[in-house]
Structures are given as structure tokens and as C-alpha cells.
TORKOL-4160 file (C-alpha; in steps of 0.2 Angstrom, whole numbers, padded with zeros to 4 digits, m for minus):
465
<pt num="1" X="0989" Y="0428" Z="1221"/>
<pt num="2" X="0999" Y="0443" Z="1223"/>
<pt num="3" X="0988" Y="0453" Z="1230"/>
<pt num="4" X="0982" Y="0440" Z="1245"/>
<pt num="5" X="1001" Y="0441" Z="1250"/>
<pt num="6" X="1000" Y="0460" Z="1253"/>
<pt num="7" X="0988" Y="0457" Z="1267"/>
<pt num="8" X="0997" Y="0460" Z="1282"/>
<pt num="9" X="1012" Y="0468" Z="1277"/>
<pt num="10" X="1021" Y="0483" Z="1274"/>
<pt num="11" X="1017" Y="0496" Z="1258"/>
<pt num="12" X="1027" Y="0510" Z="1258"/>
<pt num="13" X="1022" Y="0520" Z="1271"/>
<pt num="14" X="1004" Y="0511" Z="1272"/>
<pt num="15" X="1003" Y="0495" Z="1281"/>
<pt num="16" X="0990" Y="0484" Z="1274"/>
<pt num="17" X="0974" Y="0478" Z="1286"/>
<pt num="18" X="0964" Y="0469" Z="1276"/>
<pt num="19" X="0955" Y="0467" Z="1258"/>
<pt num="20" X="0937" Y="0478" Z="1255"/>
<pt num="21" X="0934" Y="0475" Z="1236"/>
<pt num="22" X="0940" Y="0466" Z="1222"/>
<pt num="23" X="0936" Y="0470" Z="1202"/>
<pt num="24" X="0944" Y="0472" Z="1185"/>
<pt num="25" X="0955" Y="0486" Z="1190"/>
<pt num="26" X="0964" Y="0479" Z="1206"/>
<pt num="27" X="0960" Y="0474" Z="1224"/>
<pt num="28" X="0956" Y="0488" Z="1236"/>
<pt num="29" X="0964" Y="0486" Z="1252"/>
<pt num="30" X="0960" Y="0496" Z="1268"/>
<pt num="31" X="0975" Y="0503" Z="1275"/>
<pt num="32" X="0986" Y="0511" Z="1286"/>
<pt num="33" X="0997" Y="0528" Z="1286"/>
<pt num="34" X="1003" Y="0530" Z="1303"/>
<pt num="35" X="1012" Y="0546" Z="1300"/>
<pt num="36" X="0996" Y="0555" Z="1295"/>
<pt num="37" X="0985" Y="0541" Z="1309"/>
<pt num="38" X="0973" Y="0539" Z="1296"/>
<pt num="39" X="0966" Y="0524" Z="1287"/>
<pt num="40" X="0967" Y="0525" Z="1269"/>
<pt num="41" X="0958" Y="0515" Z="1254"/>
<pt num="42" X="0974" Y="0508" Z="1243"/>
<pt num="43" X="0968" Y="0503" Z="1227"/>
<pt num="44" X="0982" Y="0492" Z="1218"/>
<pt num="45" X="0982" Y="0487" Z="1199"/>
<pt num="46" X="0988" Y="0468" Z="1199"/>
<pt num="47" X="1004" Y="0464" Z="1193"/>
<pt num="48" X="0997" Y="0448" Z="1180"/>
<pt num="49" X="0987" Y="0463" Z="1170"/>
<pt num="50" X="1002" Y="0474" Z="1169"/>
<pt num="51" X="1004" Y="0472" Z="1148"/>
<pt num="52" X="0983" Y="0474" Z="1147"/>
<pt num="53" X="0984" Y="0490" Z="1141"/>
<pt num="54" X="0967" Y="0494" Z="1142"/>
<pt num="55" X="0966" Y="0490" Z="1160"/>
<pt num="56" X="0982" Y="0500" Z="1164"/>
<pt num="57" X="0973" Y="0515" Z="1156"/>
<pt num="58" X="0958" Y="0514" Z="1165"/>
<pt num="59" X="0967" Y="0514" Z="1181"/>
<pt num="60" X="0976" Y="0530" Z="1177"/>
<pt num="61" X="0960" Y="0537" Z="1170"/>
<pt num="62" X="0952" Y="0534" Z="1187"/>
<pt num="63" X="0969" Y="0543" Z="1197"/>
<pt num="64" X="0969" Y="0559" Z="1184"/>
<pt num="65" X="0950" Y="0560" Z="1187"/>
<pt num="66" X="0951" Y="0559" Z="1205"/>
<pt num="67" X="0966" Y="0572" Z="1205"/>
<pt num="68" X="0953" Y="0586" Z="1197"/>
<pt num="69" X="0940" Y="0586" Z="1208"/>
<pt num="70" X="0937" Y="0590" Z="1227"/>
<pt num="71" X="0920" Y="0589" Z="1235"/>
<pt num="72" X="0912" Y="0582" Z="1248"/>
<pt num="73" X="0902" Y="0568" Z="1240"/>
<pt num="74" X="0917" Y="0565" Z="1229"/>
<pt num="75" X="0930" Y="0552" Z="1234"/>
<pt num="76" X="0947" Y="0564" Z="1237"/>
<pt num="77" X="0963" Y="0554" Z="1230"/>
<pt num="78" X="0980" Y="0556" Z="1242"/>
<pt num="79" X="0992" Y="0550" Z="1231"/>
<pt num="80" X="0996" Y="0540" Z="1215"/>
<pt num="81" X="1010" Y="0529" Z="1209"/>
<pt num="82" X="1021" Y="0514" Z="1208"/>
<pt num="83" X="1029" Y="0505" Z="1222"/>
<pt num="84" X="1038" Y="0487" Z="1221"/>
<pt num="85" X="1030" Y="0486" Z="1203"/>
<pt num="86" X="1013" Y="0487" Z="1211"/>
<pt num="87" X="1005" Y="0505" Z="1204"/>
<pt num="88" X="0993" Y="0510" Z="1216"/>
<pt num="89" X="0980" Y="0526" Z="1220"/>
<pt num="90" X="0978" Y="0530" Z="1238"/>
<pt num="91" X="0960" Y="0537" Z="1242"/>
<pt num="92" X="0948" Y="0542" Z="1255"/>
<pt num="93" X="0944" Y="0528" Z="1267"/>
<pt num="94" X="0926" Y="0529" Z="1268"/>
<pt num="95" X="0919" Y="0515" Z="1281"/>
<pt num="96" X="0901" Y="0509" Z="1277"/>
<pt num="97" X="0892" Y="0501" Z="1263"/>
<pt num="98" X="0888" Y="0504" Z="1245"/>
<pt num="99" X="0871" Y="0511" Z="1240"/>
<pt num="100" X="0867" Y="0496" Z="1232"/>
<pt num="101" X="0869" Y="0486" Z="1249"/>
<pt num="102" X="0858" Y="0498" Z="1258"/>
<pt num="103" X="0844" Y="0499" Z="1245"/>
<pt num="104" X="0844" Y="0478" Z="1248"/>
<pt num="105" X="0842" Y="0480" Z="1266"/>
<pt num="106" X="0824" Y="0492" Z="1264"/>
<pt num="107" X="0821" Y="0506" Z="1255"/>
<pt num="108" X="0827" Y="0520" Z="1262"/>
<pt num="109" X="0809" Y="0533" Z="1264"/>
<pt num="110" X="0806" Y="0547" Z="1250"/>
<pt num="111" X="0814" Y="0562" Z="1257"/>
<pt num="112" X="0829" Y="0553" Z="1263"/>
<pt num="113" X="0831" Y="0546" Z="1245"/>
<pt num="114" X="0829" Y="0564" Z="1239"/>
<pt num="115" X="0840" Y="0570" Z="1249"/>
<pt num="116" X="0854" Y="0558" Z="1243"/>
<pt num="117" X="0850" Y="0562" Z="1225"/>
<pt num="118" X="0853" Y="0580" Z="1228"/>
<pt num="119" X="0869" Y="0576" Z="1235"/>
<pt num="120" X="0875" Y="0566" Z="1223"/>
<pt num="121" X="0869" Y="0576" Z="1205"/>
<pt num="122" X="0878" Y="0590" Z="1214"/>
<pt num="123" X="0893" Y="0579" Z="1214"/>
<pt num="124" X="0891" Y="0575" Z="1197"/>
<pt num="125" X="0890" Y="0592" Z="1192"/>
<pt num="126" X="0905" Y="0596" Z="1199"/>
<pt num="127" X="0911" Y="0583" Z="1190"/>
<pt num="128" X="0903" Y="0589" Z="1174"/>
<pt num="129" X="0907" Y="0608" Z="1178"/>
<pt num="130" X="0928" Y="0601" Z="1178"/>
<pt num="131" X="0927" Y="0592" Z="1162"/>
<pt num="132" X="0921" Y="0574" Z="1166"/>
<pt num="133" X="0909" Y="0563" Z="1162"/>
<pt num="134" X="0908" Y="0547" Z="1176"/>
<pt num="135" X="0898" Y="0536" Z="1159"/>
<pt num="136" X="0897" Y="0521" Z="1176"/>
<pt num="137" X="0884" Y="0531" Z="1190"/>
<pt num="138" X="0877" Y="0515" Z="1198"/>
<pt num="139" X="0869" Y="0513" Z="1219"/>
<pt num="140" X="0885" Y="0503" Z="1219"/>
<pt num="141" X="0898" Y="0516" Z="1215"/>
<pt num="142" X="0890" Y="0526" Z="1228"/>
<pt num="143" X="0897" Y="0523" Z="1245"/>
<pt num="144" X="0887" Y="0530" Z="1260"/>
<pt num="145" X="0897" Y="0533" Z="1276"/>
<pt num="146" X="0895" Y="0530" Z="1294"/>
<pt num="147" X="0885" Y="0546" Z="1294"/>
<pt num="148" X="0875" Y="0541" Z="1281"/>
<pt num="149" X="0884" Y="0555" Z="1268"/>
<pt num="150" X="0884" Y="0548" Z="1251"/>
<pt num="151" X="0901" Y="0547" Z="1240"/>
<pt num="152" X="0906" Y="0545" Z="1223"/>
<pt num="153" X="0919" Y="0530" Z="1219"/>
<pt num="154" X="0925" Y="0521" Z="1203"/>
<pt num="155" X="0931" Y="0533" Z="1192"/>
<pt num="156" X="0939" Y="0522" Z="1179"/>
<pt num="157" X="0927" Y="0520" Z="1163"/>
<pt num="158" X="0928" Y="0542" Z="1167"/>
<pt num="159" X="0929" Y="0551" Z="1150"/>
<pt num="160" X="0940" Y="0566" Z="1152"/>
<pt num="161" X="0934" Y="0580" Z="1139"/>
<pt num="162" X="0949" Y="0588" Z="1139"/>
<pt num="163" X="0959" Y="0574" Z="1138"/>
<pt num="164" X="0965" Y="0572" Z="1117"/>
<pt num="165" X="0968" Y="0549" Z="1122"/>
<pt num="166" X="0950" Y="0542" Z="1122"/>
<pt num="167" X="0948" Y="0527" Z="1135"/>
<pt num="168" X="0934" Y="0522" Z="1124"/>
<pt num="169" X="0938" Y="0515" Z="1105"/>
<pt num="170" X="0924" Y="0519" Z="1090"/>
<pt num="171" X="0908" Y="0507" Z="1090"/>
<pt num="172" X="0913" Y="0501" Z="1111"/>
<pt num="173" X="0902" Y="0502" Z="1123"/>
<pt num="174" X="0906" Y="0502" Z="1143"/>
<pt num="175" X="0896" Y="0503" Z="1158"/>
<pt num="176" X="0884" Y="0495" Z="1168"/>
<pt num="177" X="0869" Y="0491" Z="1157"/>
<pt num="178" X="0853" Y="0494" Z="1169"/>
<pt num="179" X="0859" Y="0509" Z="1172"/>
<pt num="180" X="0866" Y="0517" Z="1155"/>
<pt num="181" X="0859" Y="0528" Z="1145"/>
<pt num="182" X="0851" Y="0526" Z="1126"/>
<pt num="183" X="0866" Y="0534" Z="1119"/>
<pt num="184" X="0878" Y="0527" Z="1130"/>
<pt num="185" X="0870" Y="0508" Z="1124"/>
<pt num="186" X="0873" Y="0513" Z="1108"/>
<pt num="187" X="0891" Y="0519" Z="1109"/>
<pt num="188" X="0900" Y="0526" Z="1124"/>
<pt num="189" X="0914" Y="0536" Z="1115"/>
<pt num="190" X="0904" Y="0552" Z="1113"/>
<pt num="191" X="0892" Y="0552" Z="1129"/>
<pt num="192" X="0892" Y="0569" Z="1136"/>
<pt num="193" X="0884" Y="0575" Z="1154"/>
<pt num="194" X="0866" Y="0571" Z="1150"/>
<pt num="195" X="0869" Y="0552" Z="1148"/>
<pt num="196" X="0873" Y="0555" Z="1167"/>
<pt num="197" X="0858" Y="0563" Z="1169"/>
<pt num="198" X="0849" Y="0549" Z="1164"/>
<pt num="199" X="0860" Y="0537" Z="1178"/>
<pt num="200" X="0856" Y="0548" Z="1192"/>
<pt num="201" X="0838" Y="0544" Z="1185"/>
<pt num="202" X="0841" Y="0529" Z="1186"/>
<pt num="203" X="0848" Y="0525" Z="1203"/>
<pt num="204" X="0835" Y="0538" Z="1208"/>
<pt num="205" X="0823" Y="0526" Z="1202"/>
<pt num="206" X="0831" Y="0511" Z="1210"/>
<pt num="207" X="0829" Y="0521" Z="1228"/>
<pt num="208" X="0810" Y="0525" Z="1226"/>
<pt num="209" X="0806" Y="0507" Z="1218"/>
<pt num="210" X="0818" Y="0495" Z="1224"/>
<pt num="211" X="0824" Y="0492" Z="1207"/>
<pt num="212" X="0832" Y="0498" Z="1192"/>
<pt num="213" X="0820" Y="0506" Z="1178"/>
<pt num="214" X="0824" Y="0490" Z="1166"/>
<pt num="215" X="0826" Y="0471" Z="1170"/>
<pt num="216" X="0828" Y="0457" Z="1158"/>
<pt num="217" X="0839" Y="0441" Z="1160"/>
<pt num="218" X="0849" Y="0442" Z="1146"/>
<pt num="219" X="0862" Y="0459" Z="1142"/>
<pt num="220" X="0854" Y="0459" Z="1124"/>
<pt num="221" X="0837" Y="0461" Z="1132"/>
<pt num="222" X="0839" Y="0473" Z="1142"/>
<pt num="223" X="0848" Y="0484" Z="1130"/>
<pt num="224" X="0836" Y="0483" Z="1120"/>
<pt num="225" X="0826" Y="0488" Z="1136"/>
<pt num="226" X="0836" Y="0503" Z="1137"/>
<pt num="227" X="0836" Y="0511" Z="1119"/>
<pt num="228" X="0817" Y="0505" Z="1114"/>
<pt num="229" X="0806" Y="0503" Z="1132"/>
<pt num="230" X="0798" Y="0513" Z="1143"/>
<pt num="231" X="0801" Y="0512" Z="1161"/>
<pt num="232" X="0787" Y="0508" Z="1173"/>
<pt num="233" X="0783" Y="0527" Z="1182"/>
<pt num="234" X="0789" Y="0522" Z="1198"/>
<pt num="235" X="0771" Y="0524" Z="1208"/>
<pt num="236" X="0765" Y="0509" Z="1201"/>
<pt num="237" X="0776" Y="0499" Z="1210"/>
<pt num="238" X="0777" Y="0511" Z="1225"/>
<pt num="239" X="0761" Y="0520" Z="1227"/>
<pt num="240" X="0769" Y="0530" Z="1242"/>
<pt num="241" X="0783" Y="0539" Z="1228"/>
<pt num="242" X="0775" Y="0557" Z="1225"/>
<pt num="243" X="0770" Y="0563" Z="1208"/>
<pt num="244" X="0782" Y="0579" Z="1209"/>
<pt num="245" X="0796" Y="0566" Z="1211"/>
<pt num="246" X="0790" Y="0552" Z="1200"/>
<pt num="247" X="0791" Y="0568" Z="1186"/>
<pt num="248" X="0808" Y="0572" Z="1191"/>
<pt num="249" X="0813" Y="0553" Z="1190"/>
<pt num="250" X="0805" Y="0551" Z="1174"/>
<pt num="251" X="0814" Y="0566" Z="1166"/>
<pt num="252" X="0829" Y="0560" Z="1169"/>
<pt num="253" X="0827" Y="0544" Z="1160"/>
<pt num="254" X="0818" Y="0552" Z="1145"/>
<pt num="255" X="0827" Y="0544" Z="1129"/>
<pt num="256" X="0829" Y="0558" Z="1120"/>
<pt num="257" X="0844" Y="0568" Z="1129"/>
<pt num="258" X="0838" Y="0585" Z="1125"/>
<pt num="259" X="0820" Y="0579" Z="1136"/>
<pt num="260" X="0832" Y="0578" Z="1150"/>
<pt num="261" X="0838" Y="0589" Z="1163"/>
<pt num="262" X="0850" Y="0602" Z="1153"/>
<pt num="263" X="0862" Y="0597" Z="1167"/>
<pt num="264" X="0867" Y="0588" Z="1184"/>
<pt num="265" X="0864" Y="0606" Z="1192"/>
<pt num="266" X="0848" Y="0610" Z="1188"/>
<pt num="267" X="0841" Y="0590" Z="1191"/>
<pt num="268" X="0851" Y="0595" Z="1209"/>
<pt num="269" X="0839" Y="0613" Z="1207"/>
<pt num="270" X="0824" Y="0604" Z="1206"/>
<pt num="271" X="0827" Y="0590" Z="1220"/>
<pt num="272" X="0830" Y="0603" Z="1233"/>
<pt num="273" X="0814" Y="0613" Z="1226"/>
<pt num="274" X="0807" Y="0597" Z="1230"/>
<pt num="275" X="0814" Y="0595" Z="1249"/>
<pt num="276" X="0808" Y="0612" Z="1251"/>
<pt num="277" X="0790" Y="0609" Z="1244"/>
<pt num="278" X="0790" Y="0619" Z="1228"/>
<pt num="279" X="0784" Y="0613" Z="1211"/>
<pt num="280" X="0798" Y="0604" Z="1201"/>
<pt num="281" X="0802" Y="0612" Z="1185"/>
<pt num="282" X="0789" Y="0600" Z="1173"/>
<pt num="283" X="0795" Y="0599" Z="1154"/>
<pt num="284" X="0779" Y="0602" Z="1143"/>
<pt num="285" X="0776" Y="0585" Z="1135"/>
<pt num="286" X="0769" Y="0587" Z="1115"/>
<pt num="287" X="0758" Y="0575" Z="1111"/>
<pt num="288" X="0771" Y="0567" Z="1099"/>
<pt num="289" X="0781" Y="0565" Z="1112"/>
<pt num="290" X="0766" Y="0555" Z="1121"/>
<pt num="291" X="0763" Y="0544" Z="1109"/>
<pt num="292" X="0781" Y="0537" Z="1105"/>
<pt num="293" X="0782" Y="0535" Z="1122"/>
<pt num="294" X="0764" Y="0525" Z="1122"/>
<pt num="295" X="0772" Y="0516" Z="1109"/>
<pt num="296" X="0788" Y="0511" Z="1118"/>
<pt num="297" X="0778" Y="0505" Z="1131"/>
<pt num="298" X="0767" Y="0493" Z="1119"/>
<pt num="299" X="0776" Y="0495" Z="1102"/>
<pt num="300" X="0765" Y="0477" Z="1098"/>
<pt num="301" X="0748" Y="0482" Z="1102"/>
<pt num="302" X="0751" Y="0503" Z="1094"/>
<pt num="303" X="0761" Y="0497" Z="1079"/>
<pt num="304" X="0747" Y="0483" Z="1073"/>
<pt num="305" X="0731" Y="0496" Z="1078"/>
<pt num="306" X="0738" Y="0508" Z="1069"/>
<pt num="307" X="0743" Y="0497" Z="1052"/>
<pt num="308" X="0726" Y="0489" Z="1055"/>
<pt num="309" X="0716" Y="0505" Z="1056"/>
<pt num="310" X="0726" Y="0511" Z="1041"/>
<pt num="311" X="0723" Y="0497" Z="1029"/>
<pt num="312" X="0706" Y="0495" Z="1036"/>
<pt num="313" X="0702" Y="0513" Z="1032"/>
<pt num="314" X="0712" Y="0511" Z="1014"/>
<pt num="315" X="0700" Y="0499" Z="1011"/>
<pt num="316" X="0683" Y="0508" Z="1015"/>
<pt num="317" X="0691" Y="0522" Z="1004"/>
<pt num="318" X="0691" Y="0507" Z="0990"/>
<pt num="319" X="0675" Y="0501" Z="0993"/>
<pt num="320" X="0665" Y="0517" Z="0990"/>
<pt num="321" X="0677" Y="0524" Z="0975"/>
<pt num="322" X="0677" Y="0507" Z="0967"/>
<pt num="323" X="0662" Y="0497" Z="0974"/>
<pt num="324" X="0663" Y="0484" Z="0960"/>
<pt num="325" X="0680" Y="0478" Z="0963"/>
<pt num="326" X="0673" Y="0469" Z="0980"/>
<pt num="327" X="0654" Y="0462" Z="0986"/>
<pt num="328" X="0648" Y="0471" Z="1001"/>
<pt num="329" X="0650" Y="0453" Z="1008"/>
<pt num="330" X="0668" Y="0451" Z="1002"/>
<pt num="331" X="0671" Y="0470" Z="1011"/>
<pt num="332" X="0663" Y="0468" Z="1028"/>
<pt num="333" X="0671" Y="0450" Z="1030"/>
<pt num="334" X="0687" Y="0457" Z="1027"/>
<pt num="335" X="0685" Y="0472" Z="1040"/>
<pt num="336" X="0679" Y="0458" Z="1053"/>
<pt num="337" X="0693" Y="0451" Z="1054"/>
<pt num="338" X="0703" Y="0465" Z="1054"/>
<pt num="339" X="0691" Y="0471" Z="1072"/>
<pt num="340" X="0696" Y="0452" Z="1077"/>
<pt num="341" X="0715" Y="0454" Z="1073"/>
<pt num="342" X="0714" Y="0472" Z="1082"/>
<pt num="343" X="0706" Y="0465" Z="1098"/>
<pt num="344" X="0718" Y="0448" Z="1099"/>
<pt num="345" X="0731" Y="0463" Z="1099"/>
<pt num="346" X="0723" Y="0470" Z="1115"/>
<pt num="347" X="0723" Y="0451" Z="1119"/>
<pt num="348" X="0741" Y="0446" Z="1118"/>
<pt num="349" X="0745" Y="0463" Z="1125"/>
<pt num="350" X="0736" Y="0459" Z="1141"/>
<pt num="351" X="0747" Y="0444" Z="1143"/>
<pt num="352" X="0763" Y="0451" Z="1138"/>
<pt num="353" X="0757" Y="0460" Z="1155"/>
<pt num="354" X="0756" Y="0446" Z="1165"/>
<pt num="355" X="0773" Y="0439" Z="1169"/>
<pt num="356" X="0770" Y="0418" Z="1167"/>
<pt num="357" X="0764" Y="0423" Z="1150"/>
<pt num="358" X="0774" Y="0437" Z="1144"/>
<pt num="359" X="0784" Y="0423" Z="1134"/>
<pt num="360" X="0772" Y="0412" Z="1126"/>
<pt num="361" X="0761" Y="0429" Z="1122"/>
<pt num="362" X="0775" Y="0437" Z="1114"/>
<pt num="363" X="0781" Y="0418" Z="1103"/>
<pt num="364" X="0763" Y="0415" Z="1100"/>
<pt num="365" X="0758" Y="0431" Z="1096"/>
<pt num="366" X="0767" Y="0432" Z="1079"/>
<pt num="367" X="0758" Y="0415" Z="1074"/>
<pt num="368" X="0739" Y="0423" Z="1078"/>
<pt num="369" X="0746" Y="0437" Z="1065"/>
<pt num="370" X="0751" Y="0425" Z="1052"/>
<pt num="371" X="0734" Y="0417" Z="1054"/>
<pt num="372" X="0723" Y="0430" Z="1055"/>
<pt num="373" X="0732" Y="0438" Z="1039"/>
<pt num="374" X="0730" Y="0421" Z="1029"/>
<pt num="375" X="0713" Y="0423" Z="1034"/>
<pt num="376" X="0711" Y="0441" Z="1026"/>
<pt num="377" X="0718" Y="0433" Z="1010"/>
<pt num="378" X="0706" Y="0417" Z="1009"/>
<pt num="379" X="0690" Y="0431" Z="1009"/>
<pt num="380" X="0699" Y="0445" Z="1002"/>
<pt num="381" X="0704" Y="0433" Z="0987"/>
<pt num="382" X="0718" Y="0444" Z="0982"/>
<pt num="383" X="0736" Y="0435" Z="0984"/>
<pt num="384" X="0740" Y="0433" Z="0968"/>
<pt num="385" X="0752" Y="0450" Z="0968"/>
<pt num="386" X="0759" Y="0462" Z="0981"/>
<pt num="387" X="0751" Y="0456" Z="0997"/>
<pt num="388" X="0759" Y="0441" Z="0997"/>
<pt num="389" X="0774" Y="0452" Z="1006"/>
<pt num="390" X="0764" Y="0453" Z="1022"/>
<pt num="391" X="0771" Y="0437" Z="1026"/>
<pt num="392" X="0790" Y="0441" Z="1026"/>
<pt num="393" X="0786" Y="0456" Z="1034"/>
<pt num="394" X="0777" Y="0448" Z="1051"/>
<pt num="395" X="0794" Y="0437" Z="1050"/>
<pt num="396" X="0806" Y="0451" Z="1049"/>
<pt num="397" X="0794" Y="0461" Z="1062"/>
<pt num="398" X="0795" Y="0447" Z="1079"/>
<pt num="399" X="0814" Y="0448" Z="1073"/>
<pt num="400" X="0815" Y="0464" Z="1082"/>
<pt num="401" X="0810" Y="0456" Z="1098"/>
<pt num="402" X="0826" Y="0447" Z="1096"/>
<pt num="403" X="0816" Y="0431" Z="1103"/>
<pt num="404" X="0823" Y="0414" Z="1092"/>
<pt num="405" X="0809" Y="0405" Z="1097"/>
<pt num="406" X="0795" Y="0418" Z="1091"/>
<pt num="407" X="0804" Y="0419" Z="1076"/>
<pt num="408" X="0805" Y="0401" Z="1073"/>
<pt num="409" X="0784" Y="0398" Z="1077"/>
<pt num="410" X="0780" Y="0414" Z="1068"/>
<pt num="411" X="0788" Y="0407" Z="1051"/>
<pt num="412" X="0783" Y="0391" Z="1052"/>
<pt num="413" X="0765" Y="0398" Z="1057"/>
<pt num="414" X="0769" Y="0408" Z="1039"/>
<pt num="415" X="0774" Y="0392" Z="1031"/>
<pt num="416" X="0759" Y="0383" Z="1036"/>
<pt num="417" X="0747" Y="0396" Z="1032"/>
<pt num="418" X="0750" Y="0399" Z="1017"/>
<pt num="419" X="0751" Y="0381" Z="1012"/>
<pt num="420" X="0731" Y="0385" Z="1017"/>
<pt num="421" X="0728" Y="0396" Z="1008"/>
<pt num="422" X="0735" Y="0386" Z="0992"/>
<pt num="423" X="0723" Y="0374" Z="0999"/>
<pt num="424" X="0706" Y="0385" Z="0992"/>
<pt num="425" X="0716" Y="0390" Z="0976"/>
<pt num="426" X="0715" Y="0380" Z="0959"/>
<pt num="427" X="0735" Y="0380" Z="0955"/>
<pt num="428" X="0741" Y="0379" Z="0937"/>
<pt num="429" X="0754" Y="0364" Z="0934"/>
<pt num="430" X="0765" Y="0378" Z="0928"/>
<pt num="431" X="0765" Y="0389" Z="0943"/>
<pt num="432" X="0767" Y="0377" Z="0958"/>
<pt num="433" X="0783" Y="0378" Z="0956"/>
<pt num="434" X="0783" Y="0399" Z="0961"/>
<pt num="435" X="0776" Y="0396" Z="0974"/>
<pt num="436" X="0787" Y="0382" Z="0981"/>
<pt num="437" X="0799" Y="0396" Z="0978"/>
<pt num="438" X="0790" Y="0406" Z="0989"/>
<pt num="439" X="0789" Y="0395" Z="1003"/>
<pt num="440" X="0807" Y="0390" Z="1003"/>
<pt num="441" X="0812" Y="0408" Z="1004"/>
<pt num="442" X="0801" Y="0407" Z="1021"/>
<pt num="443" X="0809" Y="0397" Z="1025"/>
<pt num="444" X="0827" Y="0403" Z="1022"/>
<pt num="445" X="0823" Y="0422" Z="1028"/>
<pt num="446" X="0815" Y="0413" Z="1045"/>
<pt num="447" X="0834" Y="0402" Z="1045"/>
<pt num="448" X="0842" Y="0420" Z="1043"/>
<pt num="449" X="0835" Y="0430" Z="1055"/>
<pt num="450" X="0835" Y="0414" Z="1067"/>
<pt num="451" X="0854" Y="0413" Z="1066"/>
<pt num="452" X="0856" Y="0431" Z="1067"/>
<pt num="453" X="0848" Y="0434" Z="1080"/>
<pt num="454" X="0858" Y="0417" Z="1090"/>
<pt num="455" X="0875" Y="0426" Z="1084"/>
<pt num="456" X="0871" Y="0440" Z="1093"/>
<pt num="457" X="0866" Y="0432" Z="1108"/>
<pt num="458" X="0882" Y="0422" Z="1107"/>
<pt num="459" X="0893" Y="0438" Z="1104"/>
<pt num="460" X="0883" Y="0448" Z="1119"/>
<pt num="461" X="0890" Y="0434" Z="1131"/>
<pt num="462" X="0908" Y="0445" Z="1130"/>
<pt num="463" X="0900" Y="0457" Z="1137"/>
<pt num="464" X="0891" Y="0450" Z="1152"/>
<pt num="465" X="0908" Y="0441" Z="1157"/>
């Protein structure tokens, strides 16, 4: 490759010493600037990508962003230009490793983590003051110099607020899923400072626990967790984390931007207060927010319990208002099945928290729902009307997990469960075709949802690559 031929050669006033990094925006070298007797980091854009307008724009965007700011915790730019058809950026050379490698080598102390995050948050606040949104804050984009000082780098996808030309096209997503905010996961173009605050919280989370807030086997599953789930509180993963620091971290990771710190400067201020032994500026939590948070942590359990409790309440009111519509034996049998259904939800939720059972619990939970729903229809003797909408609703709901196997299992269970129900009925020949159409509809719905999930997962591989 043309970059490999640069090592050991003169590049203008620089002498290329060694390669120190490689990525989509080119190769980074350690180079010697003899005139000033200093080493610099030289990022060289690949000649093979000169016709790629998007990558070239990102490279130039990084230079524009770096030229705007000066801060001890932000890598400084010396110059940018073109030499022998190679576009380049000369920056401060940081002798050391990135924060991700530091974390992999062992968690730093709690106090050290707070000090580093205060510096990183202060640097981010300076970016925001100059109208720059980083959009890719993560441990691997924080370099640690030989004195242990964190330095922000990699501004390739930064958003310059005052720049009319936009790097990101509408509908596109840039960044690293494990550290991006929910709103950035949905649309990268219109994010603001609050998105960077979320990413700062994700970095703090990893410093405290050794892992990012969310982990998954695929990009689709990870983005679903980022947008819909709640992170495990850091103290559950590391009991040594002080409650005050956990509050600071989780406030950054709030799903709603308005509930996060109003600025990176406010986060830095709270971290400084923590280091001085003062209590952080806690956020008042409304009971609705608490309920939403628990629902995101255990959506399957909470939604089932709420829906089934409402159904049980409606049936009880109906029994009181019109006791002749159902005998007490039928009424209490139905309520008993609902109680078993709620108990099964707790059982499957417990299994879902165990790593070795999580996937199977999620897949067979829908089958249990179909079976219990059918038993209610059989005992209640009322499946001739709107109640049958329960089957397609169960299939559609399980599709929200984006698990193709769960959709197939729930769809097949619904078909078999409905056939089981029909075995208790005295069917008239004139209505058999209606039941057949309903069964075909269930199978068609299962296929469509399964196909759409596979399609989304296949398209997501382009993002992963």
C-alpha cells in the first residue's frame, strides 16, 4: 500500500518513523519534525479514497474542528495540507495508549476515574462552547499520555454547529453504538450537546465497571438496548462504586435528553464536587419516570403484569355488574389462569436474567403466552369474536424483541393452540373455512414479521462492516 512506502521516508519537513494507528480516515504515523525538534502525529489520508467524497469530507471536518479549539485535554493541531497528492493533518504526538487499553489492563481506582472524567468532561465543554459536537466519544478516542493525562482525539464525525454543510445525511447513523445516545442511534444529524453528555456517562460507566452500559451480539440488538433498555446500575457490577458517583453516571445515561446534565460543564462541576466530598446535584425523579425506567429494565414482565391486571379488573367488574353472563366457577377459573399467567411471567423474567437461559426464556415465553391465552378462551367459552385478536397481538408483540426464533416459536404455538381450542368446539361445516382463513392469517403474519426482522438484521451488517 502507498502508506507503507512512507515509513522511513521524508514527508515534507517531517520524517516518518513508524505507524501508530490505522482507520477509515487513513493512517497515523509518528513523525519527526527536525526543525522544531519534536515528534508529531501525522494523519495521512489514503490516495485510494480520494474519490470518496464522504470520507474526504470527514477528514477535512476533523481538521476544521481541531483548528477551532485549544485545551490541555484536546489534541492540538499544527497544520494541515497536501503534499505529493497526500492530504495530511499534523497533530500533537501523545506517547501512551488509549483509555480502552488502560481499562482492559485493569480498572483504575474510583478516585482516578472521577478525576479523568472531570478532565474529559471539561474538554468536551470547551468543544461545545466552540460549537462542536464530538459524536464519537468513547474510551478508544481518549489517549492517555505518559503523565496519565487524558486527551480527546478523533474528530472525524464531529458536528460543527455553525457549518452549513452537513457531514451526515438525513436518516444516517454515525458513531459507535455502545457509546452513542438513544437519539443518535435514531438519527445522527440533529443531535446536540446532550448526546455527548450521554457518551461521557458511557465512558464513566466503563471506567467504573469494566464494560460499556450495554452489550449484545449484533448491532441491531445493541441499538435496541441503547434505545429501549436501562443499564444495570454500576454498583451491581462493582459494589465499590460510591452511590454519589453512580447517581452522576446514571444521570448522564438518562434516555430523555432533558433529564441528563444540561451541559458537559455541569457534569464536570458535579465530578469536581464529588472529588471534594460534596454531594452531587441530584435530579428529582417523578414516579412516572421511575415506572418507565423499570419498564425498560423488565419490559416483558411489566407489560404482561399491567395488561393482565387490567383484564382481571375488567372481568371482575363485569361479573359484579352482570353476574348472569358467566357462572362463578367459570369466572374464577379464568381469574386463576390469569394469576398463573402472571406467575409464569415472573418465572420467565427470572430465567431471562440468567445468561445461560436468557435466549431460550425469551423464545419460549411467547409460546407460554399462547397456551395460557388459549386456556382462557377454552374455560371462558368465548372465542367467537374480538377475543381472537389476542393471537396476532402475541405474535406482533414478540416481534418487538427482533428475535426470529422467538417469532417462529410464538407463531407456531399460536397456530397449534388455536387448533387445540377448536377441538373443544362443535364446528359447523359452513364456518370451517373461516377458521382456516384465520389460521392462514396467523401463519402469514408470522412469516412477514420473521422476514422483516431477517431483512433488518441483514442490512445492519453493512453498519457493522
